N, C-alpha and C positions, 0 to 999 in steps of 0.2 A: 438383538437386533431384530426387528421382525419387518421384512420386505415388503408386507401389506401396509406397512405406516410409513414407508417412505414420503417425505413431504415433498408436495409441489415446489419444485424450483424457482417459479415467478410468483412472485406477489401480483396480485389485483385488486384494484377497487372497484366493485360491481356497482355500476351508477353514475360513475364520475364521468365528466367529459372527457374524452380522449382527442388530442392533439398530435397527429403524425408529424415526427421531425425528420427534414429531408436527410438524405444520406451524403456523402462526400461525393463528389465528381471525379474528376483527375485527380491525380497525385501531385500537387505542389507543395507539398510540405516540405520543410528544409531537412539536410541531412540529420539522421540520429545524433551522429557523434557531435555535431553543432548544439542541439539542443542540451544533451545530457551535460556538456561542458561550459554551460552557462552562457552561451552566444545566442540569445533568442531575436527572431524576424521582429519586425516592425510590426507593434498591435494590428488585429483585425478590429472592425467595428462590429459589435454586438448585434447580432440578428439571428433569425430562427435557424438560418444555416450554421452559422457558428458555434450556438448553443447544440444544435444537432452533433457537430463535429466534437464539440468539447465530449460528449457523453459516449459518442461512438468510439472515440479513441481511449476511453477509460472503463467505462462500465457496460458497454455493448458486447453483444455475442461476435464470436470471430469466426466459429465454423460449428457444424454438426457432425457427430459421429455416428456411425452404424455399423452393428456387428449381429447377424443372427435373430434379427427383427427387432432388436433393442437400438434405442436412437436417445442421444443425447445431446446437449448444447454446449461448447468450449465458450467461454468469455474473455473478454481483453484481460480483465483482472482475475490473478490466478485466487484459486482458495483450496481450501483443505479437503481433499478427498472428490473436489469440484460440485461440493454441495452448496456453496456461494449462499454464506448467511446475510451477506451485506447488502443492504439497501439504500438509494441514493434518492436525495430530493432538491428540488429547486426552488428558489423563493428570488422573486423577481416583480419589479414595478417601473414605473416611469423615471426617465431622467429627469434633469433639473428642467427641460424644455417641455415636460409634458410627454413625451413621446413614450408610447407602450411598444415592445417586440412585435411585430408584425406575427399575425394569426393567434397572439395570446389575447385572453379577455381584457376587456377595457379598464379592468382594475387590477391592483396587485393581488400576485397569485402565490399558492405554496401548492406545488404540483409533484408527482412521484414520477422517477424515471422508470419507464417499463421496458427492458432490454429485449423481452422476446419479441416485439415489434416495433421496437425503437419510437416509442411514442411517451408524451406526456398525458399522465391522468390528473386533472386538475381537482385539487383536494379543497382547497378553499381560496373563497375570495373576500378580500377586506378593505375596509376604506381607503381611499385615495391619499386622505391624509397622514394615514399610519406610516406609509411607506418612507417619505423623507423624515420622520421621526425614528424612524427603526435605524437609517443608514446615515444619521448626522454623525460626520467626521470621516467619512468614507468619499474616494474620489467618485467623480460624476460617471455612472454607467455602471458601477459595481454591483454587484447581485450576491446571492449566497447560496451554497450548494451543503447537504447536510448527510451524515451517514449513518445509518444504525443497523444492529444486528438481530437475526432472529434465532436466539440462542439452540432453539429446537432443530434447525434445519441439522446441525452439527451433534448435537446430543442423541439425535435420533441414531446416528450411527458411532460416535466415541463416546458417550456417556461424559463424566464429569471433566474429560480434556477439551469438552467442547470450548468451554468458556475461554480458553486462552488460545484456541483455533481460533474463534470469532476475532480475537485481537488481531490474532499475525493477520487475517484477512483485511481489516479494517485499516492495517498498515499498508496492505497492499494496496487497497484502494486509494487511500490518501497519497500514495506516491503515485498512482497512476492518474489519476486527476491534475496533479500538479505537472507533471509531464506534458499530459495532453494540453493544460493551459498554457504552456510555456510553445508549444507549437504554433499556438495561436498569438504569441507574442503578448500573453496575459500573465499576470500574477495571482497567485492563489495561496493563502495564509489561513490555518487554523486558528480560532479565535479562543484563546485558552483560558480566558476568565470566565465563561458560561458555566453555569451550573449544569449538570444533567437534564435535571428537572426543567431547565427552561428551553433546552432543545427539545425535549419532548414535547412540551408546548408548542412550540413552533412548528414542527414535523406533523402534529397531530397522534401523537404516539400515548399520550396520557388520556385519551376519550374512552368514555366506557361504553361506547356504543359499537364497539368495532371487533377487537382483536380477540380470538380464542384464548380463555384462561391458559391453556398450556402454550399457546404460540405469540407471547409477548413480543414486540421489536422496542430493544432498549435503544435510547440515543448513544450514540456515539461523539459525533463531534458537528461540528458547524463551520465551515471554512467562507471566507470572503473572497470572490474572483475579484479582481482589478483589470478593467481593459484596458491597461498602457502598461510600461514599463518604468518604475520610477526606483530609482537607488536610494538608500537610505531613508524607505517609507516608512513613516510613523501613521498610525493607525490604531483606532479602539481596539482592545482585546476582548471586550464585551459589548452587549447590546443594551437599550434602555429598557428596564422592567416594565413599565407602562406599556409601551409598544408590543412588549410580547406578551401580555395580557391581553390587549386589543385583539391582536391576530387569534390567539386563543378561544377570543368570543365570536370570531368570524364565523361566514356561513360555510360549514364544512358538509363535504358530499362523499360518498363512496362508501361501501362497507367492504374491508378486506376478506379477501376470498380465505376460506378455512384450508390450511395445508396439508393434514394427514385427519384422516378418519379415528384413529385411537392414537394415545401418546404413553408415555414414561415418564413422569416427572421426577427430574433430579433436583431434589430440593438443595443441593450443594451449589448447584449453579447459581440458584437463587440467592443462597446467602453471601456468595461470592460478589454477585453482583450488586447486591444492596452493599457489602462491606465497600464496594470500589465505587460508590457513587459518588460523584464529584460535586462538591458545594460550589457557589459562587467564590470566587478568589480574584485579587488584585495584585498579580504576580510580576516582578519585573522582566522585563525580556532580556533573554541570554542576548549578549553581543555574538558576533561571529569569530571564531576562531580565527587569528590572524597569523600569517608567518610573512618573514620579510624576504626570503630567500626567493628569487625568481622561478617561474612555474617552467618546468622542462620535462614533460611529459613520456612516459615510456613510449618506445617503438615497438608496436605489434606486429604480427607476422602478417605483412602485405599480402600473401597468398591466401588467408583467411577473412582478414578484416576489410571491409569494404564501405563505401559511402552510400549505405542504404539511407533511403529516405526514412523518417521517422516514423510515418504510417507503415511502411511496409514491416519496419520491425516490430512496432507495436501490434500488428494485426497476426505477424505469424508467431508470436510467441507460444510456446506451447509448454508443458511440464512432462521432461523425460520421465518414463516409466521404468526404464533400466539403462544401464551404462555396459559400453564394449568391452571396457577394461584395456584399451591398447591405445585408443586417442589420446595423443599427446599434445600440448599446447608451448609455444615459447616463453621465455622469461618475460618478453616485453609486452606479449598480451596479457599475460598473468598480473603483471604490474599496473598494466592500463586498467583492468579490469577493479583491481582493488583500490585504485586512484578513484574511481567513480562512487565509492564507498565512505569517501570521507567527505564529511561536512563543512569542507573549506577549500578554496583554491589559494595555493602560495602566492603571495604578492598582492591579494585582493581582499578588500573589506566585504565584497558581496558573495555570500555563499552558493553554490552552484546548485540547480535544480537536482534533485525535489528538495534539497535540505533546507532552503528558505522559505519552505512551507510552514515550518516549526520554530519555536521560540524557546523550547525545553532544553537544558543542557546534555550533550554527550553522556551516554549511561551505557551503550552496549560497545564490546570490541570483540574481535573474532579470535577464537583459537583453531587454528588451520591443521589439517592432515594434507600433507602434499605428497601427492603421487608420482604424476606423469607432466613434469613441468620440465621442458628442455634447460639445461644449464643451471638447475636448481637442485642441490641435494633434496631426496625425499627424507620427510622427517615431520616433527611436530614446529610450528611458527605461531607466533601471534601478530596480530594487527592492532595497535593502539590507535583509535581511531581520534583520540583526543592527546597531541602530545605533551599537553599539560600535566595529564593522568599518568604520566609514564612512570614515575616513581611509584605510585601508590598501586600500579599493577604489576610491577616486577617483584614489589615485597610482598606481593599476596601469592604469588606464583612459586613454584618449585627453587630451591637455594641452589641446586645443581645445573640448572639449565644455562645455555652457551650465552644468549642474548647476543647475537652475531646478526649483523646486515648480510644478507644472501648476496651472491654476485651481480654487480650493477645495478642493485636497487637504488632508484631515484631517491636524492639526499631527503626529500620532503616526504616521503612514505614511509611512515612507521612501523618498518615491517622486520621481525626479527625471528632468526633461528634458534629455535629453543633445544632440539634434540635432534641428531640425524637418525636414520633407521626407516626400513619398510614399514609405514603407518596404515598400509591396505587392511589388514585383518583387524586391527584395534578401531579404525575408523567403523568398520562394518559392526562390530562387536557393540560399541558401545551407542549405536543407532540402531537398537532392537534386531541385531542381526540381519541387517539389511545389507545385501551385496553392492547395493547402488552406492553406498557411502564410500566403500573401499574401490570401487571400478572406475571412478571417473578421474581427471585430471586431478583435482582438489576437492576436499569437503571440509566444512569447518562448523564449528558450534559457536553460538552467538552468546557470549558471556557480558551478562548485565551487572553493573555495580548496583547491588539489590537494596540492603539493608539501609545503607545511609540514604540513599535515593528516597527509600519509602519513609524513613525517619524525617528527613528534611521537608518533603511534600506532604506525605500523608499516603494513607493507603489508596487514595483513587488515583495516584500517578501508578499504580500497578498495570493498568492497561496500557498508558502509553509507554513504558519499559517494551510490551510486547508490538506496539504499533511502531516503535523503532524498530525492531527487527524486520518486521513485515516491511518496511520502507527498503531496508538492506536488501531483503529477499527480492523485491520489485525491480530494483537496480541490477543484480544481478542476473535476473531472468533476462532482461532486455540485452545486458552487456553480453551473456552467452550467445543470443541470436546474431548480434553483431559480430561477434568472433567465428561464426560458422558452426557453434557446438549446442549444448543444452543443458539445463539445469534443473532442479527441482528441491521444494523445500521437504523437511523432514521433519514431521512432527511429534512421530515416537522415538524417543531415545533414553538411555539411561543416565539420568543426570547424577548422580552420586559417582559412580565411574568415572565420567568426565571430569568431575572437580577432582577426584583422586589423580585422574591422569596428568592434570596442570600443577596439581601442588596446592589446589585449594581446599579451604577448610571453614566450618560455619556458614553464616549466611552471607558475606561480603560480597562473595559475586556467585550467579546463579546461570546456570546454561537453560537458554530459553527456546531457544529454535535452532534446527540444524538445517545445512544446506549442503548439495553436491553440485558439482560443476564437470561436464566432460562430455565425451561422444556418446550420443544415444543410439539406444536399439530400437528402431522403428518396428511398431506392429503392423504388418503389412496386410493383415486380416481385416482392420478395419476401411469402412469405406468413409470418406470425407466429402461433405456436402457445404455448399455456400452457406455464410451464416443467415442470409435473409433471403426468401424467394422472390424472384421477379417480381410477382404480384404486390408483395409488400413494396417492395423497391419503386414499384411504379405509380403507387397510389398518390393522391394528390394530398 
């Protein structure tokens, strides 16, 4: 790692027309708890203001930090090492009455979102008639949001681990976008059948006139945003190839800035990215997991869990840098946080936010280290996020485990005590000797149904396993804020010792991401500044 080659954290397209996005005024967003548990408000109209809010509460800046002359930005979407490899793009055009969003060009556009000043950089304008062809089958007013990764931004610091860290961050961003859309009463769905090469064409990432050879952007996903709430929504999962090709031939403007003056090329990242490249598919959409029993959510500690607005929780999210080792939570708070990671609501056919954004089957379960949860014995636990996979998970684990429901655990929450005992030391050991994993209220490894999933879908689904872990992480980040504590992702861990601890063997289940939740230790040496200056906020 050479500090002189640290990449610029912000992508810019020099020469592209910039359109400032409005900032939110007063906070009239609904309660966070209402959003995360699936009760969306009435949909807002699509406008330059609501487009601005969508990005501000998902991909925008949340603060600046300063220490001894060094200054760096924090963002709404979390990132490994605060390096932010994820870029976002907007594709929009006229509605059925021919109306274009105010302040945007008079033709359909592809625009890059620039979080540093909360603006859109217009990359491409394409013919008016191409837009309805591209969006055939989607509700009126729908538009597209794309995500990409700059692997170099992570490889600069983490080497070959950068590829999976980028995928964690893509999952964080997907969940952040879905939650931000829900605040506006909108739906957001990842289009699962598109080829990566098609997404690259739509976002302008495959052009030969731009990116430095050591700093390519790799296409991750394309999502459709639907400015309405429609239960049992049926939409296309891909886009017409002819329209994609027409957009690729459009008038592209702007040269991407070079992020570093020098580079170290990691060929293994290129090899993995090539192996995980997704072809065009025609996959069935997985039905939501339905349970018949009524939903009786756990009761969190009323002294900490408050009805904060969605905006407040989203913008105050921070990654803890260390835990205090003594802050506990009550069992109700613990159960409620785990409920939010489940991709179903008992008694409902509609998945809760953000799990309604994807259609791939559940592949990730939690192996938990419980330390400081009042009324629950410390020890090893597991959360089976799809009850239909319980027997498969149980047969893969250590045969001597207890598989006992903890005290007052809601019936619909598939949480099981495996082994009692103080797990603080082993939690830190398997997380690269990091004390933060053992000093919180609880921590966990995310265990993916690995080999069978890749055999079923193909190697391209490798990235989606990590996206799922990132979505879980994003939900737990926000849940921790709502509970008055903090959390953080842990990318460094010893996967084989984790597997041994839970009795796993072979490639059936693999640990892909670790996470910890608890009472944070704040670094009072750091100065905090607002995310945007008054000059930026007052611009027209």
